[in-house]
N, C-alpha and C positions, 0 to 999 in steps of 0.2 A: 503493500499500498504508500502512494505517495505519501510524503510526510505533511504537503499543505492537508491531503484527505485526514490523516490522523490526528492535524489539528484541529482541523473541522470538527469532527467526530467527536474530540474532547472537548469543545467549546460548546457542541450541542448537548451533550453530556452534563456539562456544568450547567446550562441556561436552564435543561427539564429540571435538575435537581433543585435549583435556586425556586423558579416556579413552584414545586412542590411545596417547598417549604413556607412561601409567600402567601399560596393561595389555599385556605382550607376549603374553598368553596368548589363545589361538582359542576361538571359542564352538563347541562340540561337539554336534552332532546325530545321529541315525542313520536311513540313509535309508528305512527299512520301519518309522518310527514315525509312528503317524496323532496321534502327543501327546494321545488319550482320555482321559477321565478315568481317574487309580489306573492310570496308567502306571509301570512299576516298571523303571530298565534299570540293567547292569550296565558299568563303568569300570575298565580295566588299564594301567597304566605300567610296565615297569622300565627304570628310570635305573641308571646306574654313576656313583659318586664316587671320586675319587680320596680325598678327605678330607671328612671329616664338621664343617659348621661348626658354632662354639659355640651358634650362633643362626640359627634360618632359618623365617620363618614365611610359612605357604600362604595365600593369598586362597581361597575356595574358593565359587562362585556356582552356584545351581540354583534351578529353580523345580519342586516347592516344598524338600523335605528330604534330605539325604543321610547315610549312615554309611560313615565311613574306615577303612580299613586300612592299616598301612603294616608289611612285613614279617610278617604275621600278625599283628600285635597291633592291636586295636579302638584307635583314637585319638580317635574321637567317636563317641558314640551319639546319634544324631539332631540333625545341626545344621542348618542352616539358618532360617530364620526367614520367616514369610507374608509374602507382597510387598505393599508398601503404604507405605513412605514418601512417597510423591507416587503421583498416578495412574500415572505411565511411569516407577517405577524399582523397584528390586530391591536387597535386601539381600545382601552379600556378608560370611564370616565371616574371621577373622582368627587362625590356628592356629598356634601355636609345636611344629612337627615335627623337630629336631634331635635331639632323644633318642630318637628311634625309628628315624632313619636308623645306618646302617653304612657303614663304608668297601668299595668293591666295588658289587656288583649290588644293587639295591633294589626291592620290588614295591610297589606303591603302588595302591589299588583303592578304587573308591567305588560304592556302592551308591546309587541317587537314585531319590524319588518323586515322582512328579508330580500334584501333587492335581485337575487340570486343571478344577476346578468353583469358581467365585466362592463368596462367602459372605460375612456381617458382619464377617468381620476377615480378608479376604483377596480380591485381586484376581489375578482370573485372565491370563498371557501368553499363554496359547496354546500354551506351547511348551516340550517336555523339552528340558533337557539338559545340559551342566556347564562350568564354567570352572574351572581348578584352575592357579594361578600360585605359583611358591615359587623367589624368587629372592636369593641373597645371596653370600657370598663364597666364588667358584669354584662355583658351583651355580646352575644353569639348570632347572628342572623346571617347564612349562609344557603346557596341554593343545594338542596341535597333531595331524596326520595318522596319529603314530608312536603315538597311543593307541589301543586297541582297546577296543570295545563291542558292547552286544547288548541289546534288551528281554528282560527277565527273565518269561517266558511264565507263569512258576508263579503268578506272583501277579496276578490278576485282583478285580472288586467282586462283592460278593456279589448276590444278585436281592433283590428286595424284601422287607423294607421296608427302604429305606433312611435313614441319616440327618436330622434335621430340616433342611430348606432351607436353615437359617442355618449352618451346618456346613459348611466347603470341606473338611476330612477325608471318606474313605472308610472303607466297610467294605471287610474286605480277605478274599478268600479264596484261600488256598496250597493247591496243588496239588502234594504231594510225589512225585506220577507224575515232575511235570516238573522236579525240583529240580535245582538243579546245586551239588552237594554240594563243599563246598571250594573254588570259583570265587576267592573273595579270596585264597588260599595263593600264595605262590611255586611250590608244587611242582604247581599244577593244570595238567592238561594235556589238558583240553578246548578245544574252539573258541571263539574269541569274534572278533566281526567286525569292519570295517571301519567305521568314523567320517566323518561331514560335519565341516568344519571353515569357520569364517569369523570374518572380525576380530570383536572383543567389542563394538567400535562402531556394528556391522552386527546387531547381536543384537536380539532382540524383548524385550530386558528391559529395556532402557531405563538412564539413568543408573543406576550402582553405587554403593550406599551403604551404609559399613561397621556393621558392626554394631553397637548401641550397648549392649548387654546384655551379661552374662555365659554363658557355654554354661553346660547345664541340669546342676543334680546328678544323680548317679546310684549308687545305691545297691548296685548289682549284684544280683546274682540271690537273692533270701531267700527263706524259709521262711513259708509262712502261718502265722497264729498256731493254727489249726486247721482241719481239714478233715471233712466230714461228707457219706455219699453217702446219698442220698435217691431211690428210683425209680432214673430213668439219669441224675440228674444228681449231678456234684460241687459240693457246695458250699465255696468255700473262704473264710473269713474271715480280713479284711484287719486289724493294727492299729487304723486308723483311716481315714476316707475320704482317698483318697490317689489322684495320677496316677500310673498303671501300667502296664506291658506284661506280659501273663501267659505262661507258658512251660508248657510240656507235656513229657514224655516218656512215650512210651506203645509198646505191643507191638500192631499189627494183624494177624488174622489173613486177611486179604486187601486187596487195595488197591481204593480208590474210595470207602472208609467214610468218614463226614463228620462231625466233631468240633464244636459249635458253641458258643463261647466269647463269653461276656457279664459283664457286672454288672448287679448288682440295679437299678441307674438306667436300663437298656435302653429302657424304654418311662414317659415320664414326660411329663403333661400333654398327654396324646393326640399325643406325637408320638414318634420313637426317637431314641438317641443313638447312637455307635461300636458297632459288634459285631464278628467276624470268625469265619470257619469255616477248618478245616483239613482237607483231602481226604488218606487216608493211602495210601502203599505198603504192600505187604507185610513185616511185620517189624517190627524194635525200628528207633524214629526219634525227635528230637525238631523243636519247634519253638517259637520266642518271635513274638509278633507283634508287631510295630514300631510300629502305631499306637496311640498311648497312649488311654487310656480311667479312668475313676474309679469310684469305690464304696464302700462297705463290705462287698462279698462280690463274689467271681468264680466264675461258674457255669460249670463245663464239662460239656456236656450230650453224654451219649456214646451212639454207637450199639454194639448186638450187635458182639460180634467184636475190640473197642476194650480191651485191660487198660492201665490207667494204674499205670505205674512212678517218677513223680517229676511233681511239680507245684512251682511257684514264681512268684516276682512280680518284677520289677523296678522300684521306685519310682524316680524322675526327677521334677524341679519347678524353678522359679527358681532361680538361681543366687545364694543367701543364707542366712544362718541364722537361726533362732528368738532372739531373747534370752530371757531369765532374765522368766517368767510374773509378771503382776501378782498378787499372793496378799491376801488379808486375811480376817478371819474370818466372812466370810458366805460358805457354801460354794455357795450361788447365783452370786453375781457373781463370784467364784472363776471357777467353771465357765464361765460366758460371756464371759469374759476369754479364756479358753483354746481357746474353741470358736470365738471370732471370728478366734482369730490362725488356727485350723487352716483355714477358709473362707477368709480374706483370700489364703492360701498357694495353697489349692488354686484359688481364680480369677484367678491370675498364671501368664504361663508367654511367650507371645510376646506378650502384652498384657494390658490386664487386662480381665476378662471380669465378666459378669452372672454366668455361670454356666458350670461345664465341662462340662455335659452336653447341655443342649438349645440354646444356643446359642454360646456362646465371643463373644460380640461384644462391643466396647468401648464400649458405652454409657455414657457421662458423668455421669451422676446417679450408678451403682455406683461410677464411676473416682474422680470426686473423696471420695468417702465411703472410697474404699482408700487414696488416697492418704494421707489425715491416719491412716489407721490404720497403714502403712507405716512412719512416723517412730518410732511406737510399739512395735513387736511384731519388727521384723527388723532385720539390720544391714544397714551401710549401701548396698554394692553394690542392694539393691531400691529406691534412691531412683534408679536410674536409668532404670524401667519407664516412672514419671511422665514424666520429660523426653522419655522417647520418643512416645511418646501424645501429647503436647502438643504436640510437632514434628511428628507425623503430623495432628495434627486440622487444623494451620494449613497444612499440604502438601498437604491437600486445600481449601482454599480456595476458592469461586468466584471469577471475576470482577466480581460483584455484591458479592461482601463476607462472603458467608452462610458460613458455617461447618454441617457437618451431624454425625452421627455415628448409629449407629456406622461408623468409617472407620478403616482401609483397608476397602472394602466395593467388591463387583462386582454385587451387586443390592440396593442400598440408596442412597438419596439426599435422603432426607427430615430436613430440620433439625426437632429438637426444641428449640425455643427455650428452654425453662426450664433444661434439662439444658445446654445450651452456653452461658448466663447463666453458669451453677454451674462451668460448668469455665475459663472466659477471669476468673474473677472471684477474691475473696479468699480461698476457700475452695478453689479450684482451681490455677490458675497460679502466686499472688501466694505461697500457703501451700509450695509445692511449692519455689519458689525461695528464698523468706525461711530454711525449717528446713533447705534442705541449703545454704545460702550460696554457690547458683549460680543466679544471674539468666542466663545465658548462653541460653538458651531463649527467655527472654522479650525478652530484648535483639536477637536476631535477628529475631525475629516483631514485634515492637513495633508495625510499622507494620500488621500483617495485623491484629492487636488492635484498635487503634484504627481503624481503616475496621470493623472490625463490630460494634464498640461504639459508634460516632457515625454511621453511617451506612447500615448495615442496619437498625438501631433509629432511632427519632422519636421525639420529646418533642412535649407538645403547651405553649401559652402558659404553662402553671401548673410546667414544669417535669416532669410526669408521662410517663411513658414508655405510647406507645399500642400497645394491644393488638397482638401479633402472632399469627398462628396456625402462621406456618412451615410445615412439610409436618405438621405431627401436634402439634395442641394439647393437649399432656400434662403436667400437673404434677405428679402423684402419683396411685399408684393408692388404691383408695377410692374416698369420698364427701365432699361439704360440701367442695369444693376453689373456694377465692374465686380464680381466675383471673387476674384482673385485678392485684387487690393484689398475688399471689404474681410477678406477672411484672415488676411493681416494683420489690420490694424484691431481686429478683435482678438487676435491671439496675443498682440504684443499687449492690448488693455488689459488682456487677463494674468498674462505674466505681470503687468505692472500691479494690479492688485494683488496678487501669490507675492510679490515682493514685500508690499507693504505690510501683507500680514504676518510675513515671517519675521520680519523687524520686531513688529509688536507682541510675537508670543515666543520670541528667542532663538527662532531657528536659522540663524545669523549665516549659516553657511549656504541656504536656500538663495536666502536673501542677495547675497554676494554671486551666487552663480545668474540668478534674475536681473541682476543690474549689468552683469557681463555681457550676458543677452540682449537688453534692449538699446546698452550703449552701440552694440555690433550694429542691431538692427536702424538704429539711429544713425549712425553714420554712414547707411550703406542708401538710406532710406530717399534721400530727395536725390540720387544720382539716379535711383530706377525709376522712382514715379513721379518728380517733377518735370512739367513740360515748360514751365516758363512763364505757366499762367494760372494753372491749374494742375493738380495729381490725376494719374489716371494708369494703369497698368499698360505696357509696352503693345500688347498684342490685343489690348481691347478696343473696340471698334465705332462703339456705340456713342451717344452724345454725352456729354461730360453727366459725370454722378455726382449729384450735390450730397448723397450720403459717408461716401468714401474720403469727399473734402471736408465735410466737418468732424468725420471721426479724426482725421489729421489733427483738428484744429484742439478739437477737446482732449485729446490722448497727449498731447503735447508733443507733437511730430514736427509740426509745421513751425517755421519760425517767426517772430512777429513782423521781419521785411514781406513777408509774403502776406501778408494781411487786407491788403487793397487789393490783391488780385483774387483774393480768396472769397472779401465780401461783394465781389464785384459777381464771382459764379455765384454764390449762394444768395443772391438778390436775383437772379435771371435765370436757375435750374429748379425746375418745379415735378422732379423725379419720385421723391420719396414717399411714401403712404404714410398713415397718419402714426403707424409703428416708429419708423425713424425719421419722422419729422421731428421729433423732441430736441435729436442730437443735431439737426442743422441748425433750428431755433438758439441749442445751446452755445454754437459755435459761433453765431453773430454775439451774442452777451460777453462771450470769451474775447472775441475782438474789438468788444467795445463797441458794436454798430449798434446801439440800443434802439433808436428809433427804426433802423432798416429791421432789427427784430420783431419789433409790435406791429410794424406794418405788414409781414409775413404772416405773421399769425391771424391778423387782419382778413388779410386775403386767402387764407388757405381754410379759418375755422369760421368765415363769416356766414357762409350759406347754412351750415350748421344751425347757427344760434337765431337765424331766421325762422327756424321751423318751432315756433311757438308753442306747438303743442305738446314740444318733446323735453325732457326733463336729462334726458342722458344724450351721450354721446358716438354716434354710429363709427361701425368700421373702418368706411372708405369715403373718399371724397366726395361732396354733392355738389354738383355746380352750380343747383340752385334748387330751393325750400319751394314747394306748392301748398295751398291748405289740406286739412286731410276733413272729409264729409263724417256725419253722425255715422257709428256702426261702421266704418271703413275704419280697416287697422293701418294704425300709422305705420307699420313697418311697408305698406307698399311703396312709400316716398323714399326709399332706402335700398340700396345694394346689398346685401348682406347685414346685418346686426345694427339694431340701433342702440346698442349699449356693450360697447365692447373696450375692454380694460387698458387698449395699448394707446388710445388715443388721447390718454389724459395728460400726456408729456407738460403742457404749457401749464399746467395747475401747478406742479414743481419749479417751474421757472419763475412764473409769475410772483411767488413766495422768494426764492433762492436768488433770482435777481433781481428782479425790480424792485423789491422791499429789500433785497440783499441779507437774507439771514442765511448762514454759512459757519458751519462747525469750524473750528480751528484745533481741537482737541476731541476725543473721542466724546459723546453725549452731551453736545453742546458744552459741556464743564466751562470752555471759551468759547464764542463767538466771535465771527466780523458781522458786520452793519455797514454792508457797501451799495447805496441805493445807485442803481441803473433805471432811472426813469424815463428815457429817452422824450416822446414829447407827451409825458402825462405830467398831470400838474399836482396830483393827489393820490396816494396810496396807502394801503392799513394791511397788515396782516397779522396773526399771531400763529405758534409753534408750542405745540405740547412736548418739552422736551423731557427726556429723565430726570432731568434736575427741575424740572418745574415749568411756566408759561413764560414766554419771550413774547412779548407785544413789541408791534412798530409802526409806527404812522408817520409818513414824511408829505410835508406840503411847499410846492413850490414855487415860487411866488420870484418872477426876473430870474434874479442872480442869486436872492436868497433860499437856502433849503431851511428848513426846519425840522429835526427829525424829533420826535417822542418815541422811547423806550422803557419798554418792561423789564429788567433781567432779574432773573431769579435767585434769589441767595444762594450762595455758594458757587456762582458764577461770574465770570467777568466777560463784557463786550468790549470789542473797538469797531468804533466807527470809523468809518472812511470816508470822505467826502469827495465830490468829482474834484475838485483841487489836489486831493492826494495829502490834505491834512488829517490827521489822525486824532482820537481824542478816546481814554479809556475808560469806560463805564464801571463802576465795581455795582452789587447789588442794590437792587430799589428801582425806583422811578424817574425818570430824566427827560427834559425839555433841553436840547441845544440847537444851535441857529448859528450856521454859517453863511 
């Protein structure tokens, strides 16, 4: 047996031993369950407590989602994460439950939903089940054969069409004629069957990993902004594009009538997204569909014989809050920032997503842009999602060093080289660690990172990166893509990020090696790629690629003497999609072409903002907006999704460059305020750092610039005026004018 196999076997044995020691609970399943897609099950336990402890944390595991009640009170609305910290691992939740318990008899009830399908953000274990463990002072409540359980037959899948194959969630059909009303309550007297139990270490779920992100926010049931009945459909308008579960209360004249519920994005880019069906029994009834959807409208398509008594929705989402928005005297830029914030939030849940409707995949081109935005528009718990995603990226690394995305994934395994280089580089893992002041994910995975950048990738004698197709040679949507130069710049940025991490965590030998590689690359860069007016590969025959010229600037490869020509290039070439546009705009700010950067933003994003009906940003550029008729899907006006994670890059730049807030040490413990206002007169924004709230307001009148700054306790700010004059600020509130 090879040494690596022996080591792997020993590690697996150790992992199994540790798991057996840590988990007293049993893995429960049901004899008559075949773990088919969209299998729902109910689980119940009565537990008697002599005393309620001050604190009691329950560990809960299932594939894939669960809802928890204790003593008739809902404790968790949609717990659990999609599987995949590694190919053979499953997340578990840890939930504080002491406040829901009482002395004497307690009823614990769990509803589980087994997706049973692979997707672009989930790997199916093939087995439904439950593990529940709560052990504390004088208390031990663990899943075992004393629990009761049954498949909940009222739930099933709808017929065709089903959601896009990239999505692991199912369309749900709920038949109220088979409903077990009040099954989770203490006084329920219906029959619930027997369970099967086995040791956790023998379960099909592999290693159990603690959930690294917060539970979802839950608004409770809310009224729609307005409703409108047209034909057989009740159109319900939401306050903005959000993640939601729809609710209906109705009266049916007979049983067996089908109510269809979907949002205005049920059909997008020739594929379908999540919808549901409710089959009535006779009389009054109510139903909330637990599979989240998104959109600006919810449509209830009603058969004859059904009277609607009430409709509501529950908004849920990632467990972080919005910070105060960026504002300026340009309404377009203010609205763009606001929509970018909304777009980011709707593309966060179990993982960063490209979009919440068509794919829900953790594509790393999108995720890198989203990481940058997260620090400028959400509170600090949001930062945990990037660390989770990066840990998953390395957890799925192949033996040969390759990384691929999206992952976790059960039906995708192709590497997109440029996107992975972005994730493993300066704007990905390094930015996440530096801005959060948490280098743990980089330190844990540093050898994996190094293997990918230096073994998977090869360089030629001049120090340039040898072009790799990977699984999909993709640089960006659109045309005029200089792939060879693009990959070289992304690889350079990745090595730059690794070198900075290596210095931070004490891997000096790697940092020195990276710095030698970068020096050789930089020495030869202009000789190979500079034409005298722009950068391009010698064999590239297309129009000048704005993307590669932008990356030359933001990477530091382009020297200041070339800025005049590069500004001309970046104000005349328009090939980047919204994904790469962020880097083009950033390059203009780096070259201090601030007004040109703002003008390019207005030119490229203006048509999006003209769509007044939309609160999020689309996947691709729009030539012009058009009004949407009542009942018409808003998505008809777009190519692709109208809520795409990669489009919000200007949010970062409006806060980071226009208002000028950038960290100069990890976690914003020291930071710079260097406004680049361009043609703006006023601007303000807030950043919630790990050290506290940073606030900036800038007012420009003629040649006079007034900056109001809020500096958190324990930090220091350096204010840099356009003249170059600097002022150091300690903690507190300040107003300075130059």
